[in-house]
C-alpha positions in Angstrom: 17.1 -2.5 21.2 13.8 -1.1 22.6 12.0 -3.9 20.9 12.6 -2.6 17.4 12.8 -5.6 15.0 12.1 -4.3 11.5 14.4 -1.9 9.7 14.1 -0.2 6.3 16.5 2.1 4.5 14.9 4.1 1.7 17.5 5.9 -0.3 19.1 6.6 -3.7 22.4 5.5 -4.9 23.9 8.8 -3.9 22.1 9.1 -0.5 21.6 6.8 2.5 24.9 4.9 2.7 24.2 3.6 6.2 23.1 0.1 5.4 26.7 -1.3 5.8 26.6 0.1 9.4 23.5 -1.8 10.4 23.9 -5.0 12.2 21.1 -6.9 10.4 21.5 -9.8 12.9 19.8 -7.6 15.5 16.6 -7.4 13.4 14.0 -9.8 12.2 13.6 -7.8 9.0 16.3 -5.6 7.5 15.5 -4.3 4.0 16.7 -1.6 1.7 14.8 0.2 -1.0 17.0 2.1 -3.5 15.9 4.2 -6.4 17.4 6.4 -9.0 19.8 3.7 -9.6 19.9 2.9 -13.4 23.1 0.8 -13.2 22.4 -0.9 -9.9 24.0 -0.2 -6.5 27.7 0.5 -6.4 28.4 -0.3 -2.7 28.1 -4.1 -3.0 25.4 -4.2 -0.4 22.1 -6.1 -0.9 19.2 -4.2 -2.3 15.8 -5.8 -1.7 13.7 -3.3 -3.7 15.3 -1.5 -6.7 14.1 1.1 -9.1 16.2 2.6 -11.9 14.4 5.9 -11.8 12.4 8.1 -9.4 9.3 5.9 -9.5 9.2 3.6 -6.5 5.6 2.4 -6.9 6.5 -1.1 -7.8 8.9 -1.3 -4.9 6.2 -0.1 -2.5 3.7 -2.5 -4.0 6.2 -5.4 -3.4 6.7 -4.3 0.2 2.9 -4.2 0.8 2.5 -7.6 -0.9 5.1 -9.0 1.5 3.0 -7.5 4.3 6.0 -5.7 5.8 5.9 -2.9 8.4 8.9 -1.2 9.9 9.8 0.0 13.4 12.8 2.0 12.2 13.3 3.6 8.9 16.2 5.7 7.5 14.7 7.9 4.9 17.3 9.7 2.8 15.5 10.7 -0.4 16.7 12.3 -3.6 17.0 15.8 -2.4 14.1 17.5 -4.2 10.9 18.6 -2.6 8.6 16.1 -4.4 10.6 13.0 -3.8 11.5 14.1 -0.2 7.8 14.6 0.6 6.8 11.3 -1.0 9.5 9.3 0.7 8.8 10.7 4.2 5.1 10.1 3.7 5.6 6.6 2.4 8.0 5.9 5.3 5.3 6.8 7.8 2.8 4.6 5.9 5.2 1.7 6.0 5.6 2.2 9.7 1.9 2.5 10.5 0.5 -0.1 12.8 -2.1 -2.4 11.3 -3.3 -5.9 11.9 -0.3 -8.2 11.5 1.4 -10.7 13.6 4.8 -9.3 14.4 
């Protein structure tokens, strides 16, 4: 819809919870980054980038190495100021246009 083809859900194990509602067949890229998840996800859905604690730097590095950008992002951070600010900021950075064939 509207030409959007790349979706990201950035969440914790206790936030987000929308990935099952997304029809990934409508997107070229459909990814989920989940953090604060020491025992892994509990919803049975795929997680592309996973961190057991609040540090998502390795996940972000992997996304950037994969040269991914996103048209749509659901950002539902761990509900503290620092992580919320970081996640929203990173969400904008991952959606920033740059030289890439889409």
